[in-house]
Every structure is written in C-alpha cells, then in structure tokens.
C-alpha positions as CSV (number, residue, x, y, z in Angstrom):
1,I,41.3,-5.7,-33.1
2,G,37.5,-4.7,-34.3
3,G,35.2,-4.9,-37.3
4,V,32.8,-7.7,-39.2
5,F,34.5,-10.5,-38.4
6,P,35.3,-10.4,-34.4
7,S,31.7,-8.9,-33.9
8,Q,30.1,-11.7,-35.8
9,A,33.0,-14.7,-34.9
10,P,34.5,-13.2,-31.3
11,D,35.1,-17.0,-30.7
12,V,36.8,-17.8,-33.3
13,V,38.9,-14.8,-33.4
14,M,39.7,-15.2,-29.5
15,E,40.8,-18.7,-30.6
16,N,44.0,-17.4,-32.4
17,E,47.0,-17.1,-29.5
18,L,48.2,-13.7,-31.1
19,I,44.7,-12.1,-30.5
20,R,44.8,-10.9,-26.5
21,C,41.6,-8.1,-27.2
22,I,39.0,-7.7,-29.8
23,A,36.3,-5.1,-30.1
24,V,32.3,-6.4,-30.1
25,H,30.2,-4.7,-32.7
26,E,30.7,-0.6,-33.0
27,G,33.7,0.7,-32.5
28,E,33.7,4.4,-31.9
29,N,32.6,4.6,-28.0
30,T,34.9,1.7,-27.4
31,Y,37.9,3.0,-28.8
32,R,37.0,6.4,-27.3
33,Q,37.1,4.7,-24.0
34,L,40.0,3.1,-24.7
35,I,42.2,6.0,-25.0
36,E,40.9,8.0,-21.7
37,S,41.3,4.8,-19.8
38,W,44.8,4.3,-21.4
39,K,45.6,7.8,-20.2
40,E,44.4,7.9,-16.9
41,T,45.5,4.0,-15.5
42,G,48.0,2.6,-18.5
43,S,45.3,0.0,-19.6
44,F,42.0,-0.1,-20.9
45,Y,40.4,-4.1,-19.8
46,N,37.7,-2.0,-18.1
47,I,36.1,-0.5,-20.8
48,D,33.1,-1.6,-22.4
49,G,32.4,-3.9,-25.7
50,I,35.6,-5.5,-25.5
51,W,36.4,-9.3,-24.6
52,W,40.0,-10.2,-23.7
53,K,42.5,-12.3,-22.4
54,D,44.4,-12.4,-19.4
55,E,47.7,-13.6,-18.1
56,N,46.1,-17.0,-18.0
57,N,44.2,-17.0,-20.9
58,V,41.1,-17.0,-19.4
59,I,38.6,-14.6,-21.5
60,H,36.5,-12.0,-20.3
61,K,33.7,-10.6,-22.1
62,N,32.7,-7.0,-21.1
63,K,29.4,-5.5,-21.2
64,P,28.5,-4.3,-24.5
65,A,29.2,-0.7,-26.0
66,S,26.3,1.6,-26.2
67,L,25.4,2.7,-30.1
68,C,27.2,5.9,-31.3
69,N,25.6,8.7,-32.4
70,I,26.6,9.1,-36.1
71,A,25.7,12.6,-36.5
72,Q,28.6,13.6,-34.1
73,I,31.3,11.2,-36.2
74,I,33.9,12.6,-38.4
75,P,36.3,10.7,-39.2
76,D,39.8,12.4,-38.9
77,F,42.1,11.7,-41.7
78,S,44.2,14.4,-40.9
79,C,47.4,11.6,-40.9
80,Y,46.6,10.4,-44.1
81,E,49.3,10.2,-47.0
82,N,48.1,12.5,-50.0
83,K,48.7,9.7,-52.2
84,R,45.9,7.7,-49.9
85,W,43.4,10.1,-51.7
86,Q,44.1,8.5,-55.4
87,R,41.8,6.6,-57.1
88,P,41.0,5.4,-60.5
89,M,37.4,5.4,-61.1
90,G,34.9,4.7,-64.3
91,G,38.2,5.7,-66.7
92,K,39.5,8.7,-64.7
93,H,41.8,9.2,-61.9
94,F,40.8,11.1,-58.8
95,Y,43.8,12.7,-56.5
96,R,40.9,13.3,-53.7
97,A,38.7,10.4,-53.2
98,V,36.9,10.7,-49.5
99,S,34.5,8.1,-47.9
100,M,31.3,9.5,-46.9
101,E,28.4,7.8,-44.7
102,T,25.1,9.6,-44.5
103,Y,23.2,6.5,-42.5
104,R,24.6,3.1,-40.9
105,G,23.0,-0.2,-41.3
106,C,20.5,-1.8,-43.9
107,P,17.0,-2.6,-44.2
108,Y,17.3,-5.6,-46.4
109,K,17.8,-9.1,-45.3
110,C,20.3,-10.4,-48.4
111,T,21.7,-13.7,-47.0
112,Y,24.9,-13.5,-48.1
113,C,25.7,-10.2,-46.2
114,N,27.0,-9.4,-43.0
115,S,24.1,-6.3,-42.2
116,P,21.7,-7.9,-41.4
117,S,23.4,-9.9,-39.0
118,T,24.8,-6.8,-37.6
119,R,21.2,-5.4,-37.2
120,E,20.6,-8.4,-35.8
121,L,23.6,-8.3,-33.3
122,S,22.5,-5.2,-32.0
123,K,19.0,-6.6,-31.1
124,K,20.8,-9.3,-28.9
125,L,23.0,-7.1,-27.6
126,N,20.1,-4.7,-26.2
127,L,21.8,-1.9,-27.9
128,G,18.6,-0.6,-29.9
129,N,18.6,-0.3,-33.7
130,Y,21.6,-0.1,-35.5
131,M,19.7,1.6,-38.3
132,R,20.4,5.5,-37.7
133,R,20.6,8.1,-40.6
134,K,22.1,11.8,-40.8
135,P,19.8,14.5,-41.1
136,F,20.9,16.1,-44.3
137,D,21.7,19.3,-42.4
138,I,24.3,17.1,-41.0
139,V,25.9,15.5,-44.1
140,E,26.3,19.2,-45.5
141,R,28.3,20.0,-42.5
142,D,30.1,16.8,-42.6
143,L,30.8,17.9,-46.8
144,Q,31.7,21.3,-45.6
145,Y,34.4,20.1,-43.3
146,Y,36.0,18.0,-45.9
147,I,36.2,20.7,-48.5
148,E,38.1,22.7,-46.2
149,H,40.4,20.4,-45.1
150,I,41.1,18.0,-47.9
151,G,39.2,19.3,-51.1
152,P,37.6,16.3,-52.6
153,D,37.4,15.8,-56.3
154,L,35.3,12.8,-55.7
155,I,32.6,11.6,-52.2
156,M,32.2,7.6,-52.0
157,F,29.1,7.3,-50.1
158,Q,29.5,4.0,-48.0
159,D,25.8,3.3,-47.3
160,D,24.8,-0.3,-47.9
161,S,22.2,1.2,-50.1
162,F,22.2,5.0,-50.9
163,L,18.2,5.0,-52.4
164,A,16.7,3.2,-49.5
165,R,15.5,6.0,-47.7
166,P,12.1,8.3,-48.1
167,P,12.1,10.5,-50.8
168,K,12.0,13.6,-49.7
169,E,15.0,12.7,-48.2
170,I,16.5,11.4,-51.7
171,F,15.4,15.1,-53.3
172,D,16.5,17.1,-50.0
173,F,19.8,15.5,-50.2
174,C,19.9,16.4,-54.3
175,E,19.0,20.4,-53.6
176,M,21.8,20.3,-50.9
177,W,24.5,18.7,-53.2
178,S,23.4,20.9,-56.3
179,K,25.2,23.7,-54.6
180,Y,28.9,21.9,-54.2
181,K,28.7,19.6,-57.7
182,I,31.3,17.6,-56.2
183,P,31.1,14.4,-58.0
184,F,29.5,11.7,-56.1
185,W,29.2,7.5,-55.9
186,F,26.7,5.5,-54.3
187,N,25.8,1.5,-54.3
188,T,22.1,1.1,-54.3
189,R,19.4,-1.5,-55.7
190,I,18.2,-1.6,-59.1
191,E,14.9,-1.8,-58.1
192,N,15.3,1.7,-56.1
193,C,16.1,3.8,-59.1
194,K,13.2,5.5,-59.9
195,P,13.7,8.1,-63.1
196,E,12.5,10.9,-60.9
197,Y,15.5,9.9,-58.3
198,L,17.9,9.4,-61.3
199,A,17.0,12.8,-62.8
200,A,17.4,15.3,-59.5
201,L,20.5,12.8,-58.6
202,K,22.3,13.6,-62.1
203,E,21.8,17.1,-61.6
204,A,23.4,17.0,-58.4
205,G,26.2,16.0,-60.0
206,V,26.2,11.9,-59.6
207,Y,29.7,10.6,-61.5
208,R,28.1,7.0,-61.3
209,M,26.5,4.3,-59.5
210,T,27.0,0.3,-58.2
211,F,24.4,-2.2,-58.2
212,G,24.8,-5.7,-56.7
213,L,22.4,-7.8,-59.0
214,E,24.3,-11.2,-57.0
215,S,22.4,-14.0,-59.2
216,G,19.7,-13.5,-62.1
217,H,18.1,-16.8,-61.3
218,E,14.4,-15.5,-60.4
219,E,13.7,-18.7,-57.8
220,Y,17.3,-19.0,-56.4
221,R,17.5,-15.4,-55.5
222,K,13.7,-14.9,-54.2
223,H,14.4,-18.2,-51.9
224,M,18.0,-18.8,-51.1
225,L,19.1,-15.1,-51.2
226,E,16.2,-13.5,-50.0
227,R,15.8,-10.7,-52.4
228,P,12.1,-11.1,-54.1
229,I,12.4,-9.1,-57.3
230,R,11.2,-10.4,-60.3
231,N,13.0,-10.6,-63.5
232,D,11.0,-8.2,-65.4
233,I,10.8,-5.6,-62.7
234,Y,14.7,-5.4,-63.0
235,Y,14.5,-5.0,-66.6
236,Q,11.7,-2.1,-66.6
237,Y,14.4,-0.4,-63.8
238,F,18.2,-1.2,-65.8
239,D,16.1,0.8,-68.9
240,Y,15.2,3.7,-66.7
241,I,18.9,3.7,-65.5
242,N,20.6,3.3,-69.0
243,D,17.9,6.1,-70.1
244,S,19.4,8.7,-67.5
245,D,22.8,7.8,-69.0
246,I,24.7,8.0,-65.2
247,P,27.5,5.7,-65.7
248,Y,27.1,2.3,-63.4
249,S,28.7,-1.1,-62.6
250,L,27.4,-4.3,-61.4
251,N,28.5,-6.6,-59.2
252,V,27.3,-10.3,-59.1
253,L,28.3,-13.7,-57.2
254,I,28.5,-17.1,-58.4
255,G,29.5,-20.4,-56.6
256,M,26.7,-20.1,-53.8
257,P,25.2,-23.1,-52.5
258,F,23.0,-25.2,-54.8
259,E,23.8,-22.8,-57.7
260,T,24.1,-24.7,-60.9
261,R,25.7,-24.1,-64.0
262,D,22.4,-23.8,-65.9
263,M,21.5,-20.8,-63.0
264,V,25.1,-19.1,-63.3
265,M,24.1,-19.0,-67.0
266,D,20.9,-17.2,-66.4
267,T,22.8,-14.8,-64.7
268,A,24.7,-14.0,-67.3
269,R,21.6,-13.4,-69.5
270,V,20.0,-11.0,-66.9
271,I,23.6,-9.3,-67.6
272,K,23.3,-9.2,-70.9
273,R,20.0,-8.3,-70.7
274,A,21.1,-5.1,-68.5
275,G,23.0,-3.7,-71.1
276,G,24.3,-0.3,-70.2
277,Y,26.7,-1.1,-67.9
278,D,30.7,-0.4,-68.0
279,G,31.9,-2.2,-65.2
280,L,31.2,-5.6,-64.0
281,T,32.9,-7.4,-61.0
282,I,32.3,-11.1,-60.7
283,S,33.1,-12.7,-56.9
284,M,33.3,-16.1,-55.9
285,F,30.9,-16.5,-52.5
286,Q,32.3,-16.4,-49.6
287,P,30.4,-17.9,-46.8
288,Y,31.0,-14.6,-44.5
289,H,30.1,-16.0,-40.5
290,G,27.3,-14.6,-39.1
291,T,25.6,-14.9,-42.7
292,K,22.0,-16.9,-43.1
293,L,23.8,-18.3,-46.7
294,R,26.9,-19.9,-44.8
295,Q,24.7,-21.5,-42.2
296,I,23.5,-23.0,-44.9
297,A,26.5,-23.9,-47.0
298,V,27.4,-25.5,-43.1
299,D,24.2,-27.5,-42.9
300,N,24.8,-28.9,-45.9
C-alpha cells in the first residue's frame, strides 16, 4: 500500500500484521519499477522506494525512489466504469467529472495539513524540491487527451492551492482554457483571489471554487495554524469573490488543540460575514501523522 499515511508514519503502518510492503513517498516511479520487476523476476522486493517484511517479519528499508517528472504523467482511467465519473456538485449532476493535476506540492505551512510535511520528507530523503508545476502546454496536452478518451463535462483540479502561482501563469492558463470552455473547479486560498484573476477565470469557464477558512479566530489562525492573514483582509477578498458572482464553498475545522467555544463562534461570525457561499463543510480536526498540529496535540 502507499499514500500519505504510509509515507508519514511508515513504522506505524508496518506494525500491522496484514501489511507486508509499503511505498514510501511518491509512487509513480516505484509502481513502474514494481511492474517491470514482477514481469522479469516474479518479485518486487529489490525496487526503490519501499519498505518490506521478509518471512521472519524483519523490516527492510530500500533506498528512496526518485521524484517523478509530473509532465510525463497522464493517469490511465480506461478501466473505470462509466458510473465512476458521475458527480453531483453545486446543484448540478455531472456525468464525466475528471480530476487533473497542474502542480504537485504546496508552498504554504498550514500546521494541520500533510502537504508541508510531504515537502519536508522530500528534503529529508535528499530527493530535491517536491514542488513542481506543469507548463500549460502540457496541461493542454492532458486536457486534449481527456477530451479524446473521456469527454469530460467537468474538470476538477486537485492542486493544493490552484492560484498559488505567478500571475502570468494564471493568465496564460485562462487564455488557454478559454479555447475549450469546459467547466472547472479548484481549491485555493481566499487572499489569492484578486479581481483581475477572478474576471479571467470566469471568462475561461470556471464553474465554482472552494476555500479553506479553517478558523475565524485571527490570533489562533496566525500562531497555531501558521496562516497569518488578518480577518479584514479576508473580508476585503470575500467582497471581490462575491462581486465576481463565481459560486464557492467554504471549509472550516473545529475541535483543534486549545480551541474554545468562543473561538468557534468567531469562525461562525467570519462565515456569516463572507455571505456569498452556497456550500459549507464543517469538519472535526483529525491529527494526521506528520503534521505540526498533531505533535502539539500529542505533547499536550
């Protein structure tokens, strides 16, 4: 098995008697090596990027696999059933909702999230910079591939924070996407939504957006979550977003370490001030392995 949990807590996962092999960190190169090794030798225990147990339950830690070139990665969805693509979103039913990636990694330091620790893991393993972006000619190539093979009626960008990129790239993307006008959704941060970006995105065909507010208590958000944006800045950008008339939803967390009822009510007040959202997801804090906020919770 692979993914965030085995990468961030490999010792915990390997303690499970049902688990014999895990992929640590990124999986594309590891998986290709696995297939090739299995075809050639009937075994895959010699490949990079895995931990595995032998017949005596001794754990072996192979060297890390190199980071993949994300510009060369186009996921193959040919085995999916048609119903797999169906997705209701924003009051509409889509029949070909396809996920796409334009960059991997996240530049922010949010303490509740695994993305910063994934970046740190890449440094720790001497694999280089985990943050990588696809040029938009490659994004267009990927889109054309999906149009040819799937016929998407919605694209869902899986980037951690879609607008966390240089302005030129945002406008280049919008110019490119305007040729296709396929509705798209993305997740980003409130303070990245400049009016000129929103206008270009609307022209390109954006369907809706999602923002992680998480906490409306300014000091808690700054010192505990490492998101040092003032509430008045949020209000300013909420006005930009509402004026754009692009539908959006908000995500918030409650139950975080040292959070009080009054702090949760501060979050409710900021949500009320936002005003224009049509969807709200409230999640209980989960202390993910590898995150700073988990360590704070454990220590206290």
